[in-house]
C-alpha positions, 0 to 999 in steps of 0.5 A: 661708626668708627672714630679715632681719638687722638689723646695728647698727654703732657706734663703739667706746666707747673712741674719740671719735665726731666726728659724735656730738660735733658733734650733741651740741654742736648740740643744746646750742646748741638748748637741749637741755642734758639730752642728755649723749652722742650716738653715731652709727652705722649700721643695716643691714638684710640680706635673707638666704635661709637654711635656718635662723636660725643659718645666716642669723646666720652669713652676716650675721656674715660680712658684718659682719666682712668689709665692714660694720664696721671692727673697729679702730674699730667694734663690731656687733650682729646680730638675726635676724628670721624 
C-alpha cells in the first residue's frame, strides 16, 4: 500500500532562527507590525510503500532521524496520509 508521509522540520524553539528573524524584520519594514514571530522550516513529502500505516511511520521516522532533521538544532513531526 502507498502512503504519503508529511515531515515538518522546524528549528528548536530554544534556538535563534536567523531566516525567521530576517523575514520578521522584512515584514515589519513592509508595515506588517502585527507579525510577532516568524520561524522558517522545511516541509517534506515522502511517498512510502508499506504494509501498514505504522510501518510507513517507522520508515519516515528513520528518514527524519538519519537525514531530514538535525537533532541538535531541529525537531520534526510526521503525519501519515493513506
